[in-house]
C-alpha positions in Angstrom: 49.0 1.1 28.1 48.1 4.6 29.7 44.5 6.2 30.7 44.3 8.0 27.5 44.9 4.7 25.4 42.1 2.8 27.6 39.5 4.9 27.0 40.3 4.7 23.5 40.0 0.9 23.4 37.2 1.0 25.6 35.3 3.4 23.1 36.3 1.4 20.5 35.0 -1.5 21.8 31.4 -0.3 22.8 31.1 1.3 19.0 31.9 -2.5 17.6 29.5 -3.8 19.9 27.0 -1.0 19.3 27.5 -1.6 15.3 27.0 -5.6 15.9 23.4 -4.7 17.9 22.3 -2.2 15.3 23.2 -5.2 12.2 21.7 -8.0 14.1 18.5 -5.4 14.9 18.4 -4.6 11.1 18.7 -8.2 10.0 15.5 -9.5 12.0 13.4 -6.5 10.3 11.6 -8.1 7.6 12.0 -6.9 3.8 8.5 -5.4 3.4 9.0 -3.1 6.5 12.4 -1.8 5.3 10.7 -1.2 1.6 7.1 -0.9 2.3 4.7 -1.5 -0.6 3.1 1.6 -2.3 -0.3 1.6 -2.8 -1.1 4.4 -5.4 -4.4 5.9 -7.1 -3.6 7.9 -10.6 -5.7 9.6 -12.7 -5.7 9.0 -17.0 -5.3 12.7 -17.1 -4.0 15.7 -15.5 -6.5 18.3 -16.0 -10.1 18.2 -16.5 -13.2 20.8 -16.3 -16.4 20.6 -14.4 -18.5 18.0 -16.1 -15.2 16.0 -17.2 -15.0 12.4 -16.3 -11.8 11.1 -15.1 -10.4 7.2 -14.7 -9.0 6.3 -11.6 -6.4 3.5 -11.2 -5.6 1.8 -8.1 -2.3 0.3 -7.9 -0.3 -1.9 -5.5 3.4 -2.0 -5.9 5.8 -5.0 -5.1 4.8 -7.0 -2.1 5.4 -9.7 0.2 2.8 -11.8 2.7 -0.2 -10.0 1.3 -3.4 -12.8 2.2 -6.0 -10.1 2.6 -6.6 -7.0 1.7 -9.3 -4.4 2.8 -9.4 0.0 2.1 -12.1 2.2 1.6 -11.8 4.9 -1.2 -12.4 8.6 -0.2 -13.0 11.0 -2.7 -12.9 15.0 -2.3 -15.4 17.5 -3.0 -15.9 18.1 -6.5 -15.3 14.8 -7.6 -18.8 12.1 -7.9 -18.4 8.3 -8.2 -20.2 7.3 -11.8 -22.5 4.5 -10.7 -21.3 1.1 -12.6 -17.8 2.2 -13.2 -15.9 0.1 -10.8 -14.3 -3.1 -12.0 -11.8 -5.1 -10.7 -8.9 -5.7 -12.7 -9.6 -8.9 -15.1 -8.2 -12.2 -13.4 -7.7 -10.6 -10.2 -8.8 -12.9 -8.0 -7.3 -15.5 -9.4 -3.5 -13.8 -9.8 -4.0 -13.1 -6.1 -5.0 -16.5 -5.1 -8.6 -14.9 -3.7 -11.4 -17.2 -3.3 -13.5 -14.2 -2.4 -13.1 -10.6 -3.4 -15.7 -8.0 -3.4 -16.0 -4.2 -4.7 -18.9 -2.2 -3.5 -19.3 0.5 -5.6 -21.9 2.5 -3.2 -18.9 2.5 -0.5 -16.3 2.3 -2.7 -14.7 -0.5 -0.7 -12.7 -3.1 -1.8 -12.3 -6.1 0.3 -10.3 -9.3 -0.7 -9.9 -12.6 1.6 -7.0 -15.2 0.3 -7.9 -18.6 0.4 -4.6 -20.8 -0.2 -1.2 -18.5 0.3 -0.4 -15.0 1.0 0.4 -13.2 -2.6 4.2 -12.3 -3.8 5.1 -10.0 -6.6 8.0 -8.2 -7.4 5.9 -6.1 -10.3 2.8 -3.4 -9.7 -0.4 -5.2 -9.4 -3.5 -3.3 -10.8 -6.5 -3.6 -8.4 -9.6 -1.7 -9.9 -10.3 1.2 -12.5 -13.4 3.3 -11.8 -14.4 6.8 -13.2 -15.4 9.9 -11.5 -17.4 12.7 -12.5 -15.9 16.4 -12.0 -18.8 18.2 -10.2 -17.3 21.1 -8.6 -13.9 23.6 -9.2 -11.3 22.8 -7.0 -7.5 24.4 -6.6 -4.6 23.3 -8.6 -4.9 19.8 -7.1 -7.1 17.5 -6.1 -6.3 14.2 -4.0 -8.3 11.1 -3.6 -7.4 9.0 -0.4 -7.4 5.5 1.0 -8.7 4.8 4.5 -9.8 2.0 6.9 -6.8 0.0 5.4 -6.1 -3.7 6.4 -3.3 -5.8 5.1 -2.7 -9.5 7.0 -0.6 -12.5 6.2 -2.4 -15.7 6.1 0.5 -17.8 6.8 1.7 -16.1 9.9 -1.5 -13.9 10.5 0.5 -11.0 11.2 -1.0 -7.5 10.4 1.2 -6.0 8.0 -1.0 -2.6 7.7 2.3 -0.2 8.9 3.9 -1.4 5.9 1.8 0.2 2.9 2.4 3.6 1.9 -0.4 5.3 0.2 
């Protein structure tokens, strides 16, 4: 075997080793990190005028190993929360196995604590709805965001917040 053939063979071996290491590392990454879980805030209409009310829905996409969930809703200028309009989805506490779910309307803060096992679902889960009044004009779009996100597994106590996309 000449020098060129040895170099080619060595490169092939190194390539195979790198491929095996990469596949091994990928296999160790949890499915939730690969796919992530979406949290969406959607409106019941596309266009509004000042004085209109819009219903917003917070939905959690398919999820694994979610023992606790917490987030705050941040409304942009031009939207005002309609007092008393916030509602958790009917049966949410029982569906997710929570023994304590709170929704503080003043701060629009959602907090749920699991009591038994982590919640898992292959389907979307509607968490809550609330209404806002359009108080001022804004440009061609308006964005409601979530902050103070926290998601933990109650089986492993691992923080899965990085696996969620808003």
